[in-house]
N, C-alpha and C positions, 0 to 999 in steps of 0.2 A: 227437617222432616216433621218437626212438632206442628209448624205453621200449616204444613201440607195437610196432614190428618184432620186437624181441628178444622179446616176449611170445607172438609166432606160432609157431606148429611150422613146420617146413621147408617141407610142402607141405599150406596149409590148404584148398586145391580152391575157391578164391574169387579174382577179379581184383581189383586194388587200383588207384585212381585218385587221385593227390595233386594238389589244387587250392589254391594260396596266391595270398596278395597280392605279386605281383612287380613290380618296376620296370621298366617297359618299354625303359628306356634300358640296363639291367644285364643282361649275360649271367648266365644261372642254371647253376649248377654242382649243383644240387639231385640230380639222377639220380646224381651220382658221391659224393655224401655218404650218399644213401639205400643205394647197394649195399652200404657198409660195414657195415650193419646186418641184411642179409637174405641168403639164399642165391638167393632168386628173381631171375629177370632183371629188371633195372629199364631200362626205355625213355622215351625222350622221346615224347611223344604225338604223331602224325601224323594229320592228315586223312584219313578213312575207315579208320583202323587198327581191327581187329576186337580186341575185348577177349578174352583167354583166362584160364583159371583159373591160377593160381600165377606170375602176371606182375604187376610193379608198374610204373603210367604215369604219368609225371611232367608237369603242363602246363609247356610251354614258355614262354619270356619273350614278351611282346607279343602274347598271344593270350586269346580267349575260347574256353572248352572246353565243350562239350555232349556228348551222347551219344543216338544213335538207332538202334534195333534192334541194340543190343550194339556199334555201332561209334562211334569217337570222332570227334567233328565240330569242326574247328578254323575259327575265323572271328577275323579281324584286326580289331581295336578301331578305332573312330572316333578319328583322330589329336587333334581336338578336345575330345573327352570320352572321359576314361579311365574305364573301368569300376570300380565301386567295389563291387560287390557279385559277383565271380566265382564264390564259393562257393555262396550262394544260387542263381545261374542253374545251376551244374552240378547241384547237388541236387535241384532242380526239375526238369530235364530227366530226371536218373536215375529219379525218382520216376514221372514220367510213362511211360518208357520201360521199368523192371521191376517197378512195381507193388509186391507183398510180397517181391520178392526183392531191393529195392534196401536198401542199409545205409548211412546218414549217420553219419561219426564227426566229431565237432567237437574239434578238438585246441586248443593255446594258438595266440592271436591277438588282434587289438585289434577293436574294435567290436563290432555286432551282426551280421555277416556269418554267414549259417549258420542263422540262427533260423528264417527263412521257409522255407529248403531243408528243414531238419529237420521242419517242420509239413507239407510236402509229402509226405514220406517216411512220416511217421507215419501220416498220414489214408489213406494209400494201402495199410496193412497192412506196410510196410516196419518194418526195426530202426533205432532211433535212440540213439546213445551219445555222451556228452560227458566230457571230462577233468576231474577234480578232483584236487585237491592229495594227494600221498602224502608231503610233506615236501618235494620236489624240483621241483616243478612244479604246474600249468602256469606258465610264466614270464610270459605276459600273459595272465590269466584271463578277460578281457572277452566273448571269443567262446564258451568254453563256459558263462560264467556266464550270458549272456544266452539261449542256448539253452535251459538248464536252467529260468530263470525262466519262460520261455515255457509251461511243463507239457507240452512234447510229447517229453521226453527219457525212454527206456525204462530207460536204464541210467546211472548217473553214476559213474565208476569211474577210477582212476589209470590212466595209458595203458598200463602193462605188465600190468595184469589184463584189459585188452579182449579180446585174443587167443583166450582159451579159452572167452570167452563167444561171441565171433563164430563159433567154430568149432561151438559146440554148437548155436548157432542154424541155421546152415547143415545140420546135420546132421540137424535136424527135418524138412526138406524131402527129404532122399536116403534116411533110414534105412527110412521107411514104404513108398517105392518098392521098396527093395532086399528088405523082407521081403514085400511081395507078390509079387516074383517067386517067391520061395522057397515062399511059403504064400499062395495067391490071397486068402483071407479076411481075412488080417491088416489090410490096410489098411481094408477094410470094417468090420472089428471096432470100429476107434477111432470112425468114424464112428457105428456102432450105440449105442456106450457114451455117445457124447455125446448122441445123441438121446434115449435112455434117461433120461440125468443131466438133459436140459434142464429139466423141470419143477422139480427140486430146486434148480438154479442160479437159474432164475427167481424161486421163493421166497425164496431168500438176497438177490437183488438188490431184491426188493419189501420184503423186511422192512427193509433197511437204508436204501434211497433213497426207497421210497414209490411207485416206477414199475413198472409191469408190463410186462414184455418177452415175455410168451407170444405175442403177436401179430407180434412181431418177425419177420422174413425168416430162414428156416430156414437156409439156406445161409450167409447172413451172419453170423448168430448163432454156427454151429458153427466158422467161418473165424476169428472173433475170439478164441472162446474158446481154439482150437487156437494161436492166436498167443501167448496168453498161456501157455501151457503150453510153447511153445518158448523163449519168454525166460526163464522160470523153471525150464526143465530138469525139468519134471515128466513122467515117462514114462507115467503111465497116468491115465486120466480119474478114477478112484478117489482117487487121490493129490492131484489137483487140487481135487476138492470137499473133500477134507479140509483142504486150506489154506483154502479160502474159509470154511469152518465155524469155522476158528479164528483167522482173520486178518482184521478188518474193511478193513484198508487195501488188501488184495488185491481184497476185493469192490468198493471204490472205485475200484481200476484198471481192473478190468475193465468196471465201469459206464461210465466215461469213454471206454474203448476202444469200447464198443457204440455210443456216441452220436457218435462222429468222423464227420464227413462231408468230403469233398475241399474244402480251403481255395477259396474264390473270393469274389468280390463278390458282393452281392445272394444270399447263401446263403437257399436258401427262395425262390425267386423267386416263387411264387404269394403268399405272406404279403407281400412288397414290393410286389405290384402290388396286393394289398388295401390297404396302407399309403398307397399313392399315391393310390387313389382315395378311399378312406373318411377319411382323417386330414389329410392334406397340404393340400389345399385350405381344410379347416375351419381349419386354424392361421393362417391369412393373412386369414380375412374379417373385414372392417370395421377391418384395420390399415392405418396410413398410415405416413408416413416418419418420423414422430417415434414410432413403436410399434417394439417388438423381439418377435420370436420367439426364445423359449429352450428348448433341447433338453439333454437331459442323457443321456451313454451311459455308464454304469458297466460297469467290467470291458470296457474297449475292445479291450484286447490289441494286437495289432499294426495294428489302425486300419480293417480292411475293411469293418466295420460302419458306422462312424463315415462314412467317404467315401462308402459307398454312400448314406445319408442325405443326404449333403451333394450328390450327384449328383440325387437326386430334389427337393430343394430348389430347386437352380440351374434345373432344367428348369422348374418350376412358377414362380420369379419372372420368369424372362423372358418370362412371358405378362402380368405385372401392370403397370399405368401407375404405380403408388406402389408402392415396396419399402421394407419395414420393415427394420429392422436384424436380421441372424439370427447368433445365438450358438449354437454346439454345443459342449458342455462335455464332453470326453472324459477319462474318468479310469480308472486301474488302480493297483493296490499294485505293479506291477512296473516299475520306472524303465528297464530294458534294453527291454522291450516298447513303452513310451512312446517311446524314441528311435527305435525301428524305425518305429512309427506316424508321427511328427514328419517323418521322412526321407521319407515316402511315396513310397518307391522299391521297386518290386516285380519279380521277375524274370517272363517271360513266361508260364511256365506257371502262374501264378497269378492269371492274369487272366481264366480261362474263364469266369467268370459274367457277363462283360461282352458286352453286344451291341456289334456293329462300329460303330455310330453312337457309342455312349458311348467306346468305345475309343479312336476317331478325335478326338472332341472334346476328352475331359478328360485324355488321357495323351499324352506326347511321349517320345519314344526318346531315351534317352541310354547310348550303347554297346549292351549287350545288356538293359540295364534298361528299364522304363518307369515313368517320372516323373509324379505326378498334377500338374494345372495350378493355378495360384494362385487361379483363381476359384472352386475348392471349398476349398482349403487356409485360405484367408482367414476360413472361417467357423468353422474349428475351433481350439480351445483345449484343449491337453491338458497335464493335471495328475496328480501322485500323490495318491491318495484312497483310502481303504478304506470301502467301502460299510457294513461292519460295525462300524466303529470311529469314523470321523470325522463331524463334523457333517453333516446332509444339505445338499444345494443347496436352494434354493427358487424360486418363482415359475417354475416351469418348465411349458411348454406342450405337452412331449412326453417320457417317459422311455423310452428304448429299451434294455433290458437282455435281450439274446437270448444263452441258453446259458450264464448265469453261476449262476443259481439251481440247475441241476441239481449243481453242485459243492458246495453248500453244505446242511447238515443241514436238518431239518426246523425246528428250534427256531431257528436262524437265519434260515430263510426266513420263519417267523411275525416276527421283528423287522423284515426287510428290506421285506416287501410294505407296511406301514405307513407306513416311512419314504419309499417311493415316493409313497405317497399325499399325504403332507405336503410332498413335493418340488414335487408339482404344483399350479397353480391349481385352482380349483374348474372341474371340467370338462375338465380336462387328460387327455392320452391316456397309456397305458402299451402297450408292445409287448413281449412277451415270446418267447421260443423255442418252437419247435413241440413240445417234450417238457416245457414249463413251464406252471404255472397258478398261479393267483391263491389256491388252496386254500381254506382257510374264510373268506378275506376277500371273500367276495360282499357284505357289508356296506358295504365301501369303494369297490367297483368294480362297473360294469355292462357286460356283456359285449357288444361292438360286433359282433365276428367271433371266433367259437369255434375254427373252425379255423385261423385265422391268428394266434390269440392277441394280439388287439386288446381293450384295455379301455378305459374312460372312467371317470375319477373322479367318484364321487359328491359333491355338492355340500355336503350337509349332514351327511356322516358325519363321526365324530369317534373316532379311536382312536390317542391318541397314542403315538410310538415312544417306546422307553426310553432316554431320555436320557442315564441314568447309564452304558449302555454305548455310546450312539452318540457323545456329545459327549466327546471325549476326544482326546490329542494322536496323531497319525499314527505316533507311535513304535511305539505297540501292532502290530506286524507280524504276520502270520499265522503259524501254525505252520511252514508251508512255508518262507516267507520266512526266518523264524528258524534253520530247518535248512540253508538254503542259505548264510545269512551264515557259518555256522561250517566251511563246507567249503574255503575258500579265504582265502589270506592277503590278498588284495583285500577280501573281505568283511568280515575282521576289521577292516582298517584303516579302512573305511567304518562298522563299528559303533562303533569308538573315536573317530572324528572325530564321529559323532551324539551319543554320549554327553557328550562334551565341549562340543559346543554346547548340547545340552540343559540342561548345569548351568551353564555360565558365559555363554552369549550371552543377551542381554535378550530379552524376549517379544516377537515380533513376528507380523505377520498380513499377507497378500496380497491385495489387491483390484482389481479392474478401475475404469474410470473412473466408474461409476455406484454405486461403493463396495460393490458385492457381493464378499464375501469368497470366494476359493478356496482358501485355505490359513491353518490357524492353528497358530502353535507351541505348545509347552509354557508354561504359566503364564500366559497371557493372563486367566485369570480375574480377575485383581487390576484388569483395566481394563475388561473386557467380560463382561456376563452376558445370559443370555438371558431375554428380555421374557416375561410373561405371555402366553397366547394362542397362536396358531400359530407355529412355530418361524422363525427368519428368519437370513438369511446376510447381511443390510444392515448394515454394520460402524456406522452412524450410530444405529440402532434398538439394537444391542448396546452401545455405550458407556455407561460409567457416568457418574453425576452427576459434573460439573465437567470431564468430558474431551469432551463432544459439540460443544460450539461451537467449540473450537479446533481438534478432528479436522476438522470439516465445513469451515470457511475454509481450514485448510491443506491439505485434500486439493483443495478447489476450486482454490487456487492452484498446486498440484503437477500438476493436470490441464492448467489454461491454459497455464503455463509451460514444461511438461516439464523443469522442474529441481528438485531437492531444496528442501525447506522446512522449515526448523527452528524449532520453538516451544520454547523453554526456560520452565521455572518454571510448568508447567501442574500444577494442584493435582487428584487425583482421590480423590472420598470412597471408602472401603471399606465393609463391610458394618456395622463397628462405629463408624461415624462418624468414623473418623480419615481424616487427609490424607496421599496419598502424592505428593511433588513429583517430577516426572519431566521428562524431555527428549523432547519427541514430534519424530519425524523422519520425513517422508514424501517418497520419491525414486522417480523411474520405473525400472522394470527395462528391461535391456536387451530390444528388441523381438526375437523370433526370426523374424518375417516371417509369422507366423500371423495376423496383423489384429486381435490383440487386446492393446492397452497394459495392463500390469500395473503395480502400486505397490506397493512396500513399505513397511509402517507399522511403525516400531520405536518401543517403549515403553521408554524408557531411565530407571529410577529414580534419583533423587538422596538419597542418605542414606535414614534409616529413616523408617516412617510417624508422625507426629506428631498430637498432639490439636489441636481447632480452637484452643484457647487458646494451645498454643504458637505455632501458626502465626502468629495475630493477634498476639501477643509480638514476632514478628519482622517486623512490619510487611508481611507477606505475604496480607494481606486483600485478597480479590479485589476488583479495580476494577470496580464495577458499571457506572458510566459507559462505561468503556473497553469492556467486554461488550455493552452495548446500541449501542454504536456499530458495532462488528464486526457485531453481528446486522443493524443496519439497511444497512450496507454489502453484506452478503452478500444480503440480500433485494433490495436495489437491482439488483445484477449478474443475479439471477435473472430479474427482470422486464425487464431491457434484451436479456437472452439471448432470451427467450420474444419480446418485440416484434421483435427482429431476425429470427427466424426467420418470424414472420408475415409481415413485410416483403418477404422473399425469396419466400415462397410465392405473396403476390399479386403 
């Protein structure tokens, strides 16, 4: 914070509000500390106090701070529920109150507080900044790193460089007005230049993204372009168009800004209504208690789409006499975003898409945040996964991937769409964003609702995804993630730890109770291999010769006892016919309360691979009788379990 205020001019012509995580039982002296680093008056916020330029307002202890019509609002927190996301709450209110005049700055701090608030500001046209390391900070990078990972930060800078960019951004609003007073045509000239350049800008966007923005609302289009010009301090339309021609990254940034909508649940409500009527009932047709409905949401970000689907599912199953098991697998490459999603805690400003009925039923108030009820969260399993690099999920009834493809290039989209087809059961459904399409893959999907982007998998289509690219360890992060890892010491530590684990930790996988894999480490190829035919994430199908029987019995035992199971001296045959002896360990992972028990499978090799003759010479020839006995015991257990379920139903 010291560097931030020292980087500002004495009169930056804007008001500053500082919101922190404060212990409610401890008196705050933050106003005195901040006053050492700025000439501006530093005041403790009071209820109803109007904000003025060139003033700093500090949140008091034991308070929840918001803003309305430029006035600070103080609420006292519930004693029983300490507010965990005060920064999200204030930034969400600021976005709603100030729209494009709002600026959110995320400095050093713990957890993911501020990420949702930054989204709210960015999506209303404001400016978002987050602190990155300059060799001396941030001391705790979790908060700024989480916001950066969300993709909603305009400028990631050291704290002492933020001031000049803030002032330049603010001048972008005042200078045109001043110029208009001296020359009435000046402000209109910028608008006219943008209108004239619009065709050229749309052509640049179309050539890189394949999307046509010529029909985009004129006022919104110009406002978003002007915003990019302000952020980059481009004084003229000509200079900005020149930048677009030279820098493909800026074309991508403008493209993303043009597609941003206000964050809410049930984004594009007409599309969700179509899904509710066309697809949700079909997912449950002819399904009983022993069946399951499986949904995959890749690129789930902070969870709004996932939980919107969960609410639709819950409302439908309440009408059924027999309810199948529901599993919603939500994945993303950004672990900080997944942490925000798992918490399912949202400021009030981000609940705008909910009907009053859904808000009352599915959310409960904790402090000034709203937390999703367990009846929705129990459907959902969140895990890191790259849709372009990791093995696809399988046997899905619905894949909901909304507003992820727009960030991927045409070549990657051509790989991802077939991946979704193989992830779906025959006749399964694909739900895309309103700006996305299946492009040339109409041979894989039939269109159910063109406007709402709902498609159904063709049952006899065959277009295998490129497994050389897709089946790989998730250590292959995207370029953005790699770039973010380099900007903080915290990320460097994570990178080193990941590298050490990849080199020295035994190969492992994570599965659910049904044996469906949700994660693979590196070097599992010695023990698992992709079978012929349609791809599968069923671990028993992937197991190599010699491993399948022990893996099946050990997994079944771990699931039934909820305790770790160890199988020593398991022999696995590789492609050359050599035997790798290993210790197989399966143990339940701690359940985070999301309704899905997961199990860690560890393949720990013992010694080097050996020929069959060497194994035989050591007296380690497989005991066929013992194998048959285990197989028989396993079969009996399955039959007994089925008979028990039949008796319970009758």
